[in-house]
C-alpha positions in Angstrom: -26.6 -39.0 -18.5 -28.2 -40.9 -15.4 -30.3 -44.0 -15.5 -32.3 -43.1 -12.3 -36.0 -43.3 -12.4 -38.2 -41.0 -10.6 -39.1 -43.7 -8.1 -35.5 -44.2 -7.3 -34.9 -40.7 -6.7 -37.8 -40.3 -4.5 -36.6 -43.7 -2.7 -33.2 -42.2 -2.1 -34.6 -38.8 -0.9 -36.7 -40.6 1.7 -33.7 -42.6 3.0 -31.7 -39.3 3.2 -34.4 -37.7 5.2 -34.7 -40.7 7.4 -31.1 -40.8 8.0 -30.9 -37.1 8.8 -33.9 -37.3 11.1 -32.1 -40.2 13.0 -28.9 -38.1 13.1 -30.8 -35.1 14.7 -32.5 -37.3 17.3 -29.1 -38.6 18.3 -27.5 -35.3 18.6 -30.4 -33.3 20.0 -29.3 -33.3 23.8 -32.0 -31.2 25.3 -34.7 -33.5 23.4 -33.0 -36.7 24.5 -32.9 -35.4 28.1 -36.4 -34.5 28.2 -37.5 -37.9 26.9 -35.2 -39.5 29.5 -37.0 -37.4 32.4 -40.4 -38.4 30.8 -39.3 -42.2 30.7 -38.2 -41.7 34.4 -41.4 -40.2 35.5 -43.6 -42.8 33.9 -41.6 -45.7 35.6 -41.8 -43.8 39.1 -45.5 -43.3 38.5 -46.0 -47.1 37.6 -43.6 -48.2 40.5 -45.7 -45.8 42.9 -49.0 -47.5 41.6 -47.5 -51.2 41.7 -45.7 -51.1 44.8 -45.9 -48.0 47.1 -43.6 -49.4 49.6 -40.8 -49.9 47.3 -41.4 -46.4 46.0 -41.0 -44.8 49.4 -37.9 -47.1 49.9 -36.4 -45.9 46.6 -37.3 -42.2 47.5 -35.6 -42.5 51.1 -32.7 -44.2 49.5 -32.3 -41.3 46.7 -32.7 -38.7 49.4 -30.0 -40.4 51.5 -27.6 -40.6 48.8 -28.0 -37.0 47.8 -27.8 -35.7 51.4 -24.8 -37.9 51.8 -23.1 -36.5 48.7 -24.0 -33.0 49.8 -22.5 -33.7 53.4 -19.1 -35.0 51.8 -18.9 -31.9 49.5 -19.5 -29.5 52.6 -17.0 -31.5 54.8 -14.3 -31.3 51.9 -14.9 -27.7 51.4 -14.4 -26.7 55.1 -11.5 -28.5 55.6 
């Protein structure tokens, strides 16, 4: 016979639900990727609004980095 009260059972169920939700959030890769993209978008928007010069410099730097990587891959494939 158990000595658990209904409130103990409800508390245990709530803790289990919270734990399962946390595990699901950690393992849900598409959801985590979507949230990361949303955060990056908000940061980019904030940077664009607060410091447009830094935003343009960051965009140019990222484009140069991607372009350089593509150039290196094409060069490696051609040789």
